[in-house]
N, C-alpha and C positions, 0 to 999 in steps of 0.2 A: 765174511769173517768179522769177528767182533771188533777188531781194531780199524776197520774201514770206516771212513767218515760218511755221514748221512747224505751229504750233497752229491756223492757219486751216484746214488740211486735217484736223486732229484733231477739229474741231467736227463734221464729217460722220460721223466714226467713233465718236464718244463714246457713242452709244446702243448700239452693237453690241460694246462691250468685254466680254471674258469675265470670269468671276468669278476674280479674282486678288488677291493680297495687296498687291503692290507694282507700281508702274509706274516704270521707269527711263527718264529722258529727259534730253536735254541742255538747254542754256539756251534753245534755240529754242521749247521748250514751256512756258516760264515765263509764265503768265498767271493772274491771280486767278480768272477764271471757270473756267479749266480745272482748277485746283486744287480749286475748290468742286465741280465736276462729278464729279471723282474721289472726293472726300470723300463726296458723296451716294451713290455706288455702293459705298462701303466700301473703296476702294482708297487706299493710302498712296502719296503722290507722293515720289519721290526725284529731284527736279529742282532743280538749283542756280539761284539767282536771277540775273537779268541784272545786269550791272555798273551800269546806270543806276538800279536800284532803290534807293530811299532807305532802306527798312528791310530788313535782311538776312533771308533766308529760311532756316529750319532744314531740313537734309536729312541723310541718313545718308551721310557722306563715304566710309566704308569700302565700303559697298554700291555707291556711285556709281563708285568706282575699278574695281570688278570689271565694270562695264558694257562695258569695252573687249573682253572676251572675245567678246561677241555681235557686235561690229563686226568683229573679226578673222575670225570664222567666216563672216560674209557676204562679206568681202573674199576669202577663200579660195574660197568657192563661185563668186564672180564670175570667178575665174581659169578656170573651165570655160566655154568659149565658148558651149556649148549652153545653159547655165543663164543666163548674162549676157544673151544675145540672145533667149532663149525661143523656140527653133525649134519646140518642140512645142506644138501647139494644144490638144491634149487635156490637161486638168488631171491626170488619172491618170498619164499618161506623163511629164508634167513633174515631178510629185511623185516618181515612180520615178527619174528622172534625178538629182534632188536627193538622194534616199536613196543612190543609187549613188555620187555624188560625195562625200557626207559619209562614207560607209564607206571609200572610198579615201583621203580626206584623213586620217581617223582612223588608218588602218594605216600611213601614211607618216610 
């Protein structure tokens, strides 16, 4: 549902996270258990705290501001109808379309 927080779905994916240094997320991923799970895996969380949180959470504000580059890239990829609606059933073909779209976006 639209009112369900993002970290509910993150619980299912927590065990399959790759080995990375940082995880950038928005306020929807702010939960103490999620931060602890990331810390146990050696991942530093760059997630601002929710506004209702009593104690403020420290995060790298400069790194968080650069998060919009990733969202802009996904927005541009979704401009390609074939990527947004996922016409291709085969994962290899779908990845190829994403690579083609990213190449054209980069050159434009």
